[in-house]
C-alpha positions, 0 to 999 in steps of 0.5 A: 474533492475534485478528482483529477485523473490527470495529475493522478500517477502509479509507478511500481516499486523498484531499485530507483524509488524504494527509498521513498518509503523512509519518507511516506512512512508517518502513521504510528501504527504501521511498521516502518520498514527500514532500507535493509529489509525492503531491499531484501523483500524486493530482491529476495522475499517476494516483496513488491509495491506500488508508489501513488503520485499526486501532481508528480509528488509521491503521497503514498504507497502500498508494500506487498508480497506475493505468496503463490495465489495470495497476497500479503499487504505489509505496508499501505500508507496515504500521507495524513494531508492526503487521507480521506479524500479518496487516494487510498481507494484509488491506490487499492484499485490499482493493486487489485487489478494488479493482483487480478493479473497475477490470478491472485486469489486471496489478499490478507493483512495485519492491522494494529487493534488500536488503528481504527483509521485503516480499520474502517478503510479496510472494513469499507473496502471489503476486508473481512476480520478474522482474528485478533 
């Protein structure tokens, strides 16, 4: 893998780009958010997110919501063509820096028990299994 930092960009998920999530949702184990849900979470439900671009193309995103000093990751996805190349780690490190800036003390998420790719990724970056 070659890491070309100048080809990587991040954009905050907002009213101008949130429809990109629909095109990025590919994982059969990840909840596919519909437009109404995304719009509602962004406007009224504390939803936030980040889109990862590589060579000016959106290749992944993280959708989360803050609950006081905690964050719940609602959806995290990298397009299959770009998986296992370090892009997920780059995206997570970026959102983690946002959490630190906002004084977030804890981050949690739910993962489908059959989604071994996600489970292994989250374990690798330090998440701890709590319950099934």
